[in-house]
C-alpha positions in Angstrom: -22.0 -31.6 -18.5 -21.0 -28.4 -19.8 -24.4 -26.6 -18.9 -24.0 -27.9 -15.4 -20.5 -26.5 -15.0 -21.6 -23.2 -16.3 -24.7 -22.9 -14.1 -22.5 -24.0 -11.0 -19.9 -21.3 -12.0 -22.7 -18.5 -12.4 -24.3 -19.6 -9.0 -21.0 -19.4 -7.1 -20.2 -16.1 -8.8 -23.5 -14.4 -7.8 -23.6 -11.5 -5.6 -25.7 -13.3 -3.0 -22.4 -15.0 -1.7 -20.4 -11.8 -1.6 -19.7 -10.1 1.6 -20.1 -6.4 1.9 -16.8 -4.2 1.9 -15.8 -3.0 5.1 -13.5 0.1 4.9 -10.3 -0.1 6.9 -9.9 2.1 9.8 -6.9 4.2 9.8 -4.5 3.8 12.7 -3.3 6.7 14.7 0.4 7.3 14.1 2.4 6.8 17.1 5.3 9.1 18.4 7.9 6.5 17.6 6.8 6.4 13.9 6.8 10.0 13.7 10.4 10.2 15.0 11.4 7.5 12.5 9.7 9.3 9.8 11.4 12.7 10.8 15.0 11.0 10.9 14.3 9.3 7.6 13.4 12.8 5.9 16.5 14.2 7.4 18.6 11.3 6.1 17.1 11.7 2.5 17.8 15.4 2.6 21.4 14.8 3.6 21.8 12.1 0.9 20.4 14.5 -1.8 23.0 17.2 -0.5 25.7 14.8 -0.8 24.8 13.6 -4.4 24.5 17.3 -5.4 28.1 17.8 -4.0 29.3 14.9 -5.9 27.6 15.8 -9.2 28.7 19.4 -9.0 32.5 18.7 -8.7 32.4 16.7 -12.0 
């Protein structure tokens, strides 16, 4: 029984059953996504300035 299981496992793992890899196509970034990214960048910079001021006071 063990050789049969090994044979079936080897047969199922063979490259003949594998599908080819299709590279994902990158999507264009929308204007809304660019706006939210810009706002997030500004919020990050503002948060870093606030943290720097809090740390420099101590």
